[in-house]
VOBA-1610 file (N, C-alpha, C; in pm, whole numbers, padded with zeros to 5 digits, always signed):
BEGIN
Unk+02653+00755+10829Unk+02619+00803+10696Unk+02741+00871+10635Unk+02742+00874+10504Unk+02853+00933+10429Unk+02794+01034+10331Unk+02853+01152+10325Unk+02808+01255+10230Unk+02931+01317+10165Unk+02945+01294+10035Unk+03060+01345+09961Unk+03009+01418+09838Unk+03053+01541+09820Unk+03021+01618+09700Unk+03144+01619+09611Unk+03127+01573+09488Unk+03232+01579+09386Unk+03186+01681+09283Unk+03261+01790+09267Unk+03212+01899+09182Unk+03330+01975+09120Unk+03320+02009+08991Unk+03428+02085+08928Unk+03417+02237+08950Unk+03312+02283+09016Unk+03284+02426+09030Unk+03309+02471+09175Unk+03419+02544+09198Unk+03456+02589+09333Unk+03350+02680+09394Unk+03288+02765+09313Unk+03184+02854+09365Unk+03063+02774+09414Unk+03026+02671+09342Unk+02913+02587+09384Unk+02947+02517+09516Unk+03068+02466+09527Unk+03110+02401+09651Unk+03100+02499+09767Unk+03143+02623+09747Unk+03135+02724+09852Unk+02990+02751+09892Unk+02899+02753+09794Unk+02757+02774+09825Unk+02699+02656+09903Unk+02741+02536+09869Unk+02696+02418+09943Unk+02745+02425+10087Unk+02871+02459+10105Unk+02926+02468+10240Unk+02852+02574+10322Unk+02824+02689+10261Unk+02749+02795+10330Unk+02608+02746+10366Unk+02546+02672+10277Unk+02411+02620+10304Unk+02413+02520+10419Unk+02516+02438+10426Unk+02527+02343+10537Unk+02534+02419+10669Unk+02619+02521+10675Unk+02634+02600+10798Unk+02506+02673+10835Unk+02430+02713+10734Unk+02304+02785+10758Unk+02194+02689+10807Unk+02182+02572+10743Unk+02072+02480+10773Unk+02097+02390+10893Unk+02219+02357+10919Unk+02253+02260+11023Unk+02201+02296+11163Unk+02214+02420+11209Unk+02168+02450+11345Unk+02019+02423+11369Unk+01939+02428+11265Unk+01794+02407+11281Unk+01755+02259+11276Unk+01850+02171+11250Unk+01820+02028+11239Unk+01809+01966+11378Unk+01703+01888+11404Unk+01690+01822+11534Unk+01807+01727+11566Unk+01868+01671+11465Unk+01980+01579+11485Unk+02112+01645+11444Unk+02125+01774+11472Unk+02243+01851+11430Unk+02373+01788+11477Unk+02375+01739+11599Unk+02498+01680+11653Unk+02539+01555+11574Unk+02442+01470+11545Unk+02469+01348+11468Unk+02515+01383+11327Unk+02448+01480+11266Unk+02484+01522+11130Unk+02625+01581+11129Unk+02656+01663+11227Unk+02789+01723+11237Unk+02897+01616+11249Unk+02872+01517+11334Unk+02968+01408+11351Unk+02985+01331+11221Unk+02874+01302+11155Unk+02878+01228+11029Unk+02957+01306+10923Unk+02929+01434+10910Unk+03000+01516+10812Unk+03148+01527+10846Unk+03178+01535+10974Unk+03318+01545+11017Unk+03394+01415+10990Unk+03329+01302+11020Unk+03395+01172+11007Unk+03391+01115+10865Unk+03281+01141+10793Unk+03262+01074+10664Unk+03206+01166+10557Unk+03235+01293+10568Unk+03187+01389+10469Unk+03303+01459+10401Unk+03278+01508+10280Unk+03383+01581+10208Unk+03321+01664+10097Unk+03380+01779+10074Unk+03348+01863+09958Unk+03474+01862+09873Unk+03467+01795+09758Unk+03586+01770+09678Unk+03575+01841+09543Unk+03673+01928+09515Unk+03678+01991+09383Unk+03753+01897+09289Unk+03686+01861+09181Unk+03746+01773+09081Unk+03777+01854+08955Unk+03862+01800+08868Unk+03897+01870+08743Unk+03776+01885+08653Unk+03698+01776+08641Unk+03584+01776+08550Unk+03490+01663+08590Unk+03379+01651+08518Unk+03280+01550+08552Unk+03332+01408+08526Unk+03423+01393+08432Unk+03482+01261+08408Unk+03555+01213+08533Unk+03631+01304+08595Unk+03701+01267+08718Unk+03600+01239+08829Unk+03494+01318+08835Unk+03390+01294+08936Unk+03332+01153+08921Unk+03306+01112+08798Unk+03250+00978+08773Unk+03349+00870+08813Unk+03476+00891+08782Unk+03578+00792+08818Unk+03587+00776+08969Unk+03585+00887+09041Unk+03591+00881+09187Unk+03463+00818+09242Unk+03349+00855+09185Unk+03221+00796+09229Unk+03223+00644+09211Unk+03278+00597+09101Unk+03288+00452+09081Unk+03378+00387+09185Unk+03485+00455+09223Unk+03575+00400+09325Unk+03508+00397+09462Unk+03426+00498+09490Unk+03355+00503+09618Unk+03245+00397+09622Unk+03179+00372+09509Unk+03071+00273+09499Unk+02965+00297+09607Unk+02909+00416+09605Unk+02816+00457+09710Unk+02683+00381+09706Unk+02623+00372+09822Unk+02488+00317+09832Unk+02390+00406+09755Unk+02402+00537+09774Unk+02318+00635+09706Unk+02409+00732+09630Unk+02375+00761+09505Unk+02453+00856+09425Unk+02357+00952+09357Unk+02366+01079+09393Unk+02286+01182+09327Unk+02371+01248+09220Unk+02317+01254+09098Unk+02386+01323+08989Unk+02304+01447+08956Unk+02345+01559+09016Unk+02276+01686+08995Unk+02356+01765+08893Unk+02338+01731+08768Unk+02411+01794+08659Unk+02313+01832+08550Unk+02360+01913+08457Unk+02277+01960+08346Unk+02219+01843+08267Unk+02300+01744+08237Unk+02256+01626+08161Unk+02291+01501+08241Unk+02212+01467+08343Unk+02250+01357+08432Unk+02259+01222+08362Unk+02180+01199+08258Unk+02188+01071+08187Unk+02325+01050+08123Unk+02384+01158+08074Unk+02517+01149+08014Unk+02617+01094+08115Unk+02608+01142+08238Unk+02703+01100+08341Unk+02664+00966+08402Unk+02537+00937+08408Unk+02492+00808+08462Unk+02548+00693+08379Unk+02564+00716+08249Unk+02621+00613+08162Unk+02764+00577+08200Unk+02832+00667+08272Unk+02970+00641+08312Unk+02981+00576+08450Unk+02869+00562+08517Unk+02869+00504+08651Unk+02844+00355+08643Unk+02934+00278+08701Unk+02920+00132+08703Unk+02895+00079+08844Unk+02925+00160+08945Unk+02918+00110+09082Unk+02843+00207+09172Unk+02713+00186+09184Unk+02630+00262+09277Unk+02508+00178+09309Unk+02466+00181+09434Unk+02347+00105+09472Unk+02223+00160+09405Unk+02204+00291+09413Unk+02092+00359+09348Unk+02141+00494+09299Unk+02095+00533+09181Unk+02132+00663+09125Unk+02008+00752+09119Unk+02023+00875+09159Unk+01916+00974+09158Unk+01958+01081+09057Unk+01884+01090+08948Unk+01927+01173+08836Unk+01853+01306+08830Unk+01928+01415+08833Unk+01872+01549+08822Unk+01845+01609+08959Unk+01835+01741+08962Unk+01826+01812+09090Unk+01698+01785+09167Unk+01594+01735+09101Unk+01468+01709+09170Unk+01459+01566+09222Unk+01555+01483+09190Unk+01553+01341+09230Unk+01635+01321+09357Unk+01578+01358+09468Unk+01652+01348+09594Unk+01651+01205+09647Unk+01751+01175+09727Unk+01759+01043+09789Unk+01635+01012+09872Unk+01582+01113+09939Unk+01464+01089+10023Unk+01344+01041+09941Unk+01329+01090+09818Unk+01220+01041+09733Unk+01241+00894+09699Unk+01365+00858+09668Unk+01395+00719+09638Unk+01378+00629+09759Unk+01416+00680+09875Unk+01403+00600+09997Unk+01258+00571+10033Unk+01170+00668+10009Unk+01035+00657+10064Unk+00923+00638+09964Unk+00937+00685+09840Unk+00815+00680+09759Unk+00832+00668+09608Unk+00951+00649+09555Unk+00965+00644+09409Unk+00952+00506+09348Unk+00956+00401+09425Unk+00933+00270+09367Unk+01041+00167+09390Unk+01167+00191+09349Unk+01267+00086+09371Unk+01282+00058+09521Unk+01314-00065+09552Unk+01325-00097+09694Unk+01446-00029+09755Unk+01449-00027+09885Unk+01552+00047+09957Unk+01660-00045+10015Unk+01661-00171+09976Unk+01765-00262+10024Unk+01879-00256+09922Unk+01980-00175+09956Unk+02088-00142+09863Unk+02222-00190+09917Unk+02318-00215+09827Unk+02451-00254+09873Unk+02520-00137+09944Unk+02578-00165+10060Unk+02646-00062+10139Unk+02796-00092+10146Unk+02870-00002+10207Unk+03013-00020+10234Unk+03093-00060+10110Unk+03070+00008+10000Unk+03140-00011+09873Unk+03108-00144+09804Unk+03009-00220+09856Unk+02976-00348+09793Unk+02903-00330+09661Unk+02866-00207+09625Unk+02806-00183+09493Unk+02907-00212+09382Unk+03034-00232+09416Unk+03134-00272+09317Unk+03104-00411+09262Unk+03037-00494+09342Unk+03014-00632+09297Unk+02875-00686+09329Unk+02786-00603+09383Unk+02651-00651+09410Unk+02549-00546+09371Unk+02424-00587+09371Unk+02314-00504+09321Unk+02209-00486+09430Unk+02115-00395+09407Unk+02003-00384+09501Unk+01925-00516+09506Unk+01858-00539+09617Unk+01772-00656+09630Unk+01671-00655+09517Unk+01651-00769+09455Unk+01556-00779+09344Unk+01492-00916+09339Unk+01410-00938+09239Unk+01337-01065+09229Unk+01432-01184+09216Unk+01549-01166+09155Unk+01642-01278+09141Unk+01691-01329+09276Unk+01686-01245+09378Unk+01728-01289+09511Unk+01628-01387+09572Unk+01510-01396+09516Unk+01406-01484+09569Unk+01376-01600+09474Unk+01458-01617+09374Unk+01441-01727+09280Unk+01559-01822+09294Unk+01528-01950+09289Unk+01635-02049+09289Unk+01675-02075+09145Unk+01802-02068+09120Unk+01853-02092+08986Unk+01961-02198+08993Unk+01984-02264+08884Unk+02093-02361+08873Unk+02176-02328+08750Unk+02305-02353+08761Unk+02391-02341+08644Unk+02380-02471+08566Unk+02378-02463+08435Unk+02368-02582+08350Unk+02490-02584+08259Unk+02561-02695+08261Unk+02680-02710+08180Unk+02663-02834+08092Unk+02681-02818+07963Unk+02679-02931+07870Unk+02793-02911+07772Unk+02887-03005+07773Unk+03006-02994+07690Unk+03004-03108+07588Unk+03035-03075+07465Unk+03042-03178+07360Unk+03168-03261+07377Unk+03174-03374+07306Unk+03294-03458+07312Unk+03416-03380+07264Unk+03399-03304+07157Unk+03510-03224+07105Unk+03553-03118+07206Unk+03456-03054+07268Unk+03488-02953+07369Unk+03560-03012+07488Unk+03521-03135+07527Unk+03585-03201+07641Unk+03732-03231+07613Unk+03766-03250+07485Unk+03906-03279+07449Unk+03995-03159+07481Unk+03946-03041+07453Unk+04022-02919+07482Unk+04013-02882+07630Unk+03891-02875+07680Unk+03871-02830+07818Unk+03923-02931+07919Unk+03917-03059+07885Unk+03963-03162+07978Unk+04110-03147+08013Unk+04191-03114+07915Unk+04334-03095+07940Unk+04357-02975+08032Unk+04283-02869+08007Unk+04294-02747+08090Unk+04248-02777+08232Unk+04132-02843+08244Unk+04078-02875+08377Unk+04174-02965+08454Unk+04230-03063+08387Unk+04323-03154+08455Unk+04445-03078+08506Unk+04500-02992+08424Unk+04618-02914+08464Unk+04587-02827+08587Unk+04472-02760+08584Unk+04433-02675+08697Unk+04408-02759+08822Unk+04341-02873+08805Unk+04311-02960+08920Unk+04440-03013+08983Unk+04535-03056+08899Unk+04664-03101+08954Unk+04731-02987+09031Unk+04723-02867+08976Unk+04782-02751+09042Unk+04721-02723+09178Unk+04595-02758+09195Unk+04527-02740+09324Unk+04542-02862+09415Unk+04608-02965+09365Unk+04624-03086+09445Unk+04500-03174+09447Unk+04414-03159+09349Unk+04289-03236+09342Unk+04302-03341+09231Unk+04377-03448+09263Unk+04406-03549+09163Unk+04281-03618+09110Unk+04181-03642+09194Unk+04059-03709+09148Unk+03986-03622+09046Unk+03983-03492+09068Unk+03923-03401+08969Unk+03999-03410+08837Unk+04131-03411+08846Unk+04213-03419+08726Unk+04186-03549+08651Unk+04182-03660+08723Unk+04158-03790+08659Unk+04019-03794+08597Unk+03920-03731+08661Unk+03784-03727+08605Unk+03785-03662+08468Unk+03860-03556+08454Unk+03870-03487+08325Unk+03949-03571+08226Unk+04058-03630+08272Unk+04144-03708+08183Unk+04074-03833+08130Unk+03992-03896+08212Unk+03923-04018+08171Unk+03823-03992+08059Unk+03785-03868+08041Unk+03691-03833+07934Unk+03761-03794+07804Unk+03892-03789+07808Unk+03968-03758+07686Unk+03967-03879+07595Unk+03951-03855+07466Unk+03952-03964+07368Unk+04090-04026+07364Unk+04094-04157+07375Unk+04221-04229+07368Unk+04267-04235+07223Unk+04391-04195+07198Unk+04440-04202+07060Unk+04536-04316+07043
//
């Protein structure tokens, strides 16, 4: 597990650290939590919330809690997170167990290019391409050039054969 706090308020970070030290000894899995925090945890003071959002996007976390005064304002700046929990009452545990969205989320920074499991994952789709004769005149030249560059002469010829002979 990974736990990273990005916060512009040094006093708040200090309170979080004190709370961790206070609560940790009573946890049944204290050793596991300690190892996780040591290996993959951080309390990071940022300049401002804009920097926090930029770093959060780079991390592309599976779970992202935005515990801020106006969480929607900051959620608009997040492009890469598996699930976002907005406001201090929206804990990850509620999302994991009872809030509705499924819990199959992109992990290991894959939120940069993938989404939570959804209905589209269970639907078969096909791409449909229809090019006009005029469009083929422009695109055919481009496709042929790219195909030759890849060493795919038959692909290039397929595009060229569709070009209008002048």
